[in-house]
MARNUDO-810445 format. One record per atom (N, C-alpha, C): residue in three letters; x, y, z. Coordinates in steps of 0.001 Angstrom, whole numbers, plus 524288, in hexadecimal, padded with zeros to 5 digits. Example, Ala and Ser with C-alpha at 12.3 -4.5 7.8 and 13.67 -1.06 7.14 Angstrom:
BEGIN
ala833867E9C681E78 ala8300C7EE6C81E78 ala833907F31C81E78 ser832327F73681BA8 ser835667FBDC81BE4 ser832648001E81EBE 
END
This chain:
BEGIN
metB167BC20867233F metB1556C1E7971E1D metB197AC201F71A20 pheB1AF4C253671A6D pheB1EDDC2731716C5 pheB2413C24537176B argB259EC234B71C5C argB2A7CC206A71D5F argB2A4EC1B0271AF6 hisB25E7C188171B55 hisB2547C134071923 hisB2604C13537132D ileB23F7C173671092 ileB247EC17AE70AE0 ileB2A2FC18B670966 valB2CB8C1C3E70C42 valB3239C1D7970B35 valB35A1C18AF70C2D alaB34B3C15F571076 alaB37C8C114B711AD alaB3701C0D1370D8B thrB3244C0C5770BC1 thrB312BC087C707AC thrB33D5C09FC70292 alaB33A7C0EF770137 alaB3632C10D16FC6A alaB3C1EC10186FCC2 alaB3E5EC116170144 alaB4404C10C4701F8 alaB4598C0B0A701A9 leuB4288C07AA70419 leuB43A6C0214703EE leuB433EBFFF46FE62 serB3F62C01B16FB7F serB3EC6C00096F60A serB4364C01D66F2BF pheB450AC06A66F3A9 pheB4983C08BE6F0CB pheB4E72C05896F1E5 leuB4F7BC04796F6DA leuB541FC01776F84B leuB53E7BFBE66F640 alaB4F50BF9976F64C alaB4EC8BF4416F452 alaB4FD6BF4096EE7A thrB4E69BF82A6EBC2 thrB4F26BF84C6E615 thrB54BBBF9AC6E496 pheB56E9BFDAC6E70B pheB5BFCBFFAF6E568 pheB606EBFE4C6E91F glyB5F5BBFC1F6ED92 glyB635ABFAD96F174 glyB6787BF71C6EF90 proB662ABF2A96ED27 proB6A29BEEEB6EB8A proB6E11BF1236E79C serB6C4FBF4716E40E serB6FF6BF6936E037 serB73D6BFA416E2C9 valB7227BFD206E6C9 valB75B2C00936E994 valB79C5BFD546EC79 alaB782EBF9126EEDF alaB7BD9BF5B66F1AC alaB7FC6BF3496EDE9 glnB7E17BF1CB6E951 glnB81B0BEF866E588 glnB8591BF38E6E398 alaB83EBBF8706E330 alaB876BBFC836E151 alaB8BE9BFD616E518 alaB8B37BFC1B6EA05 alaB8F50BFCDE6EDE1 alaB92B9BF80B6EE96 aspB91E2BF3F76EB90 aspB94E5BEF256EC06 aspB9A56BEFF36E9C4 metB9E26BF0CE6ED21 metBA375BF1FA6EB5D metBA669BED216E98D leuBA47BBE8816EA9A leuBA738BE3C26E918 leuBA524BE16A6E411 glyBA157BE3D96E1B0 glyB9EFCBE1BC6DCEF glyBA2AFBE1F26D84E tyrBA150BDF196D42F tyrBA455BDF126CF60 tyrBA19BBE2BF6CBA0 tyrBA3D9BE7296CAAF tyrBA13EBEB3F6C7BE tyrBA2BBBEB216C205 gluB9F57BED4D6BEE4 gluBA002BED526B937 gluBA53CBEFAA6B798 gluBA722BF38E6BA7C gluBABF5BF6256B8FD gluBB0A8BF2706B919 asnBB051BEE256BBF8 asnBB4A7BEA756BC46 asnBB436BE5F86B865 glnBAFD0BE55B6B5D7 glnBAEFDBE0DA6B27F glnBB26EBE0E46ADA5 aspBB428BE55C6ABDF aspBB77CBE5836A73E aspBBC9BBE2976A81A cysBBEABBE2B26ACD0 cysBC390BDFEF6ADEE cysBC2F8BDA0C6AD29 alaBBE56BD7FB6AE1F alaBBD62BD2596ADB1 alaBBAAFBD0D36A89D aspBBA02BD4816A516 aspBB76ABD3696A01D aspBBA9DBCF7B69CEF aspBB80ABCBA569AA3 aspBBABCBC7926979E aspBBDD9BC9CB6930E argBBBCCBCDD16907D argBBEA4BD02968C10 argBC3B3BD2B268DDF valBC380BD54169259 valBC82DBD7C169481 valBCC29BD39B6960C leuBCA74BCF9A698E6 leuBCE10BCB7969A93 leuBD04ABC87B695EF asnBCD4CBC7F8691C1 asnBCF42BC57E68D00 asnBD3B2BC8BB68AA6 glnBD319BCDE068A9D glnBD745BD148688A7 glnBDC1EBD0F268C24 valBDB52BD0B26913C valBDFB9BD016694DB valBE29ABCB02693A7 serBDFBDBC6BE69311 serBE221BC1A8691E3 serBE524BC1CA68CC5 lysBE2F1BC44D688CA lysBE59FBC4AB683BC lysBEAC4BC7A068434 glnBEAC6BCBEA68727 glnBEF95BCEEE687C1 glnBF3BDBCBE268AB8 ileBF233BC94768EE1 ileBF5FCBC636691E8 ileBF7E8BC19D68EA3 aspBF471BBF1F68BB6 aspBF5F4BBACE68849 aspBF9E1BBCA768432 tyrBF900BC138681F8 tyrBFCA2BC36067E17 tyrC0202BC43068090 glnC0219BC65468556 glnC0716BC72468808 glnC09EFBC201688F1 thrC071ABBE0668AB6 thrC09B3BB91868BF8 thrC0BEDBB6736871D argC09A3BB76E68297 argC0B8BBB4FA67DC7 argC0FABBB83267AEF asnC0FE0BBD5067BDB asnC132EBC0A56789F asnC1777BC3A767B73 valC1765BC3D16808F valC1B59BC6C36836E valC1F4FBC2F7685C4 proC2449BC37568431 proC284DBC00468664 proC28ADBC0AF68C54 glyC294EBBC5C68F09 glyC29DEBBC7A694AE glyC24C3BBBED697A9 valC2060BBC3B694E9 valC1B47BBB9169771 valC19A1BB5E5696BB proC1861BB32769AF9 proC16E8BADA369A7F proC11EFBACE869747 aspC11AEBA89869471 aspC0D27BA76169127 aspC08E8BA4E669485 leuC0595BA830696B8 leuC0162BA67369A2F leuBFC31BA8866983D glyBF810BA5F1699C2 glyBF2D5BA7CF69875 glyBEFCCBA91E69D5A ileBEC04BAC9169CC1 ileBE889BADE26A113 ileBE3DABAA3A6A0DA leuBE2FBBA7646A51B leuBDE9BBA3BB6A561 leuBD9A0BA6456A76B aspBDA34BA9D46AB29 aspBD599BAC376AD82 aspBD720BB1366B059 tyrBD341BB48F6B136 tyrBD3E9BB95D6B434 tyrBD076BB91E6B90B tyrBD25ABBB4D6BD50 tyrBCF31BBBC26C205 tyrBD0FEBC08A6C511 alaBCE2BBC1E16C92A alaBCF42BC6926CC55 alaBCF9FBCB6B6C8DC ileBCC03BCBD66C535 ileBCBF1BD0326C186 ileBC98FBD4F66C438 hisBCC4FBD95B6C3E0 hisBCA26BDE1E6C622 hisBCC4CBE2F76C36B glnBC9ACBE73C6C45B glnBCB3BBEC426C230 glnBCEC9BEF066C60E asnBD321BF1306C420 asnBD695BF4486C76E asnBD554BFA136C729 aspBD399BFBD56C297 aspBD2B2C01686C1E1 aspBCF53C02416BD0C pheBCC8BC068D6BCFB pheBC99FC082B6B858 pheBCA57C0DFE6B7AD ileBCBF6C0F956B312 ileBCCA2C151D6B1DC ileBC8D7C166D6AD78 proBC4ADC193F6AEAD proBC0DEC1A906AA99 proBC31FC1E8C6A6CF gluBC0BEC1EC76A244 gluBC28FC22B069E8B gluBC146C281A6A0A1 alaBC498C2BC769F4C alaBC3E7C31366A0E9 alaBC65CC34A669CB7 argBC5F4C39B069D6A argBC808C3D4069976 argBCDE0C3C5F69891 lysBD0D9C3BB769CBD lysBD67EC3AD869C3E lysBD7DBC353069AE7 argBD438C319669BE0 argBD519C2C0469AE2 argBD08CC29F0697AC proBD0D9C2A2669291 proBCC5BC28A368F5D proBCB52C22BF68F1D ileBCEB3C1F9769174 ileBCE0FC19EC69140 ileBCCE9C17DE696BD alaBC880C153369757 alaBC734C12B669C58 alaBCA78C0DC269CE2 argBCCB8C0CFC6A186 argBD018C08746A26F argBCE7BC05A46A76F argBCE84C006E6A724 argBCD65BFD236ABA8 argBD226BF99F6AC8B tyrBD433BF9B86B152 tyrBD8C5BF69D6B2BE tyrBD6F7BF1E16B5DD cysBD870BED3E6B411 cysBD692BE8626B670 cysBDB22BE4E56B812 gluBD9FBBE1356BB72 gluBDDDABDD696BD4A gluBDB2ABD8266BDF8 alaBDE0EBD4046BCD8 alaBDC01BCEB96BD91 alaBE080BCB0A6BEC5 serBDF3EBC6AB6C10D serBE305BC2716C1AF serBE21EBBEA66BD35 alaBE663BBCE76BAD5 alaBE5FEBB9566B664 alaBE84FBB4106B7DD alaBE54CBAFED6B705 alaBE734BAA976B7C8 alaBE9E5BA8FE6B2B6 leuBEEEBBA7A66B30B leuBF204BA6696AE6B leuBF25FBA08D6AD7B serBF3D9B9F346A8B4 serBF41DB99B36A723 serBF859B96A36AA03 asnBFC19B994E6AC79 asnC0026B968B6AF6F asnBFEC4B95FE6B537 glyBFA04B97956B6B3 glyBF84CB971F6BC1B glyBF927B9C056BF59 gluBFC0FB9FC96BD56 gluBFD07BA4A66C02C gluBF854BA8496BFD8 thrBF855BAC136C352 thrBF487BB0516C321 thrBF790BB5686C2C7 argBF60CBB8B86BF29 argBF897BBDD06BE7E argBF478BC2166BE6C thrBF61CBC6BA6BFF3 thrBF2A3BCB3F6BFAC thrBF2D0BCD8A6BA35 valBEE3BBCEE16B830 valBEDC3BD1756B31D valBEB18BD6B46B407 trpBED79BDAD16B1F5 trpBEB16BDFFB6B21B trpBE98DBE1576AC8F tyrBE519BE3D66ABF5 tyrBE378BE5656A6BC tyrBE05ABEA716A6EC leuBE08EBED206A293 leuBDE36BF23E6A1FA leuBDA4BBF20169D8A ileBD59DBF3F169E76 ileBD1A2BF44469A5F ileBD11CBFA00698DE gluBD20DBFB31693EB gluBD156C007D691E3 gluBCC77C006768E78 tyrBC87BC032F69026 tyrBC368C02E668D94 tyrBC35EC05AD6884F aspBC0DDC032068487 aspBC03FC052867F31 aspBC57CC064A67C92 glnBC96AC033A67DC0 glnBCE91C03EF67B67 glnBD041BFF306783C glyBCC84BFBF4676AA glyBCDB7BF78D67340 glyBCF85BF98D66DF4 pheBD054BF62066A41 pheBD24ABF79766517 pheBCF25BFC24662E6 alaBD1BCC005F661A6 alaBCF6EC052265F78 alaBCB40C077666308 glyBCB44C060C667FD glyBC787C082866BB8 glyBC1F6C064866AF4 alaBC132C02BA66739 alaBBBDCC0118665F1 alaBBAB2BFB706675C pheBBE90BF880668E7 pheBBDC0BF2EB669C6 pheBBED9BF16766F66 glyBBBEFBF3A967304 glyBBC55BF21567871 glyBC096BF4D167B78 aspBC272BF21967F6B aspBC622BF4556831B aspBCB8EBF2026825A asnBCF7DBF4F9683F4 asnBD4DBBF312683D6 asnBD62BBF0D068934 valBD8DDBEC6B68940 valBDA87BE9F968E20 valBE06FBE95068DED gluBE316BEB0169203 gluBE8BBBEA4169298 gluBE995BE7016977B alaBECD6BE2F069718 alaBED88BDF5969B80 alaBF34ABDE4E69C94 cysBF471BDD526A17E cysBF9C4BDC0E6A31C cysBF97CBD8246A79A metBFC8CBD3F56A734 metBFCA4BD0076AB55 metC01C7BD06C6AE51 glnC0155BD00B6B35F glnC05CABD0616B6DF glnC0A2BBCCBC6B510 glyC0ECFBCEFA6B41D glyC135CBCBF06B292 glyC13B1BCAA16ACCE pheC0FF8BCC5B6A998 pheC0FEDBCB016A40C pheC1129BCFA36A07B aspC11EDBD43F6A29B aspC130FBD8DB69F6E aspC18F6BD9A769F2E gluC1B97BD62069C6B gluC214FBD61D69C22 gluC238CBDB34699F3 trpC20C6BDDAD69669 trpC22C5BE26A693E5 trpC20B7BE76569676 asnC1E22BE6E969AE1 asnC1BF6BEB5E69DC1 asnC1889BEEE369A64 valC156BBEC7C69715 valC11C1BEF6B693CF valC0E01BF28669743 tyrC0C6CBF04169B9A tyrC08C1BF2C569F31 tyrC0B80BF4CD6A413 aspC1079BF6126A386 aspC13CCBF8136A7AC aspC14CDBF3C16ABB7 gluC1803BF4F36AF6A gluC1976BF1126B354 gluC14A8BEF526B669 alaC1429BEA4D6B72F alaC0FE0BE7ED6BA35 alaC0A7CBE95A6B80F cysC0A1CBE9E96B2E2 cysC0517BEAE96B039 cysC0270BEFEE6B211 argC0578BF3BA6B3BE argC0360BF8816B60F argBFF5DBFB4C6B2A3 valC0020BFB586AD87 valBFCB2BFE476AA00 valBF70EBFC586AA3B valBF64DBF7486AAC9 valBF0F9BF5296AAD0 valBEEEEBF3EA6B04C argBF1EFBF5166B447 argBF03DBF3D96B9A0 argBEC20BF7976BBB0 serBECF5BFC9C6BB0B serBE933C00636BD19 serBEA3CC05B86BAC7 glyBE631C08BD6BA5C glyBE6ACC0E046B852 glyBE746C12116BC97 leuBE7D9C10646C171 leuBE83FC14136C5C4 leuBED0CC17886C52F glyBEC5BC1C6F6C633 glyBF0B1C20136C609 glyBF1E4C222B6C0A3 argBEEAFC20D16BCCF argBEFA1C22C86B786 argBEB8AC26D46B61D asnBECDEC2A1F6B25F asnBE90CC2DFF6B06E asnBE660C2C056ABB6 
END
């Protein structure tokens, strides 16, 4: 009789809490930590920066970004005592107005908007468009925070 009660209790427990445990182990899911890279406000800032470059930097073709796809996070560095600014490094493919596709790397710095009070700062660099190496060769500065303190 005691075994029957224990087995029933265990089965009830698994039926109630089992699915959430299985979902927690889903390594292919789209998790909240990656959603900032695909946020419309962030992508709008990326588009504005690339648009500014195409209109104001000599040697950069005058192209527009039509759409983003294959958006993903490359790295996330949380704030810490030595690094008071949390940073998220993202990458996307951009469909351009001339039919080409280029890689765009961008960095989200949390709570670093104007005067630290108006949202997040976004820095973006598109492959082949950083003529003045503002973000170092091959957009290295916004590609990933790996190996930095």
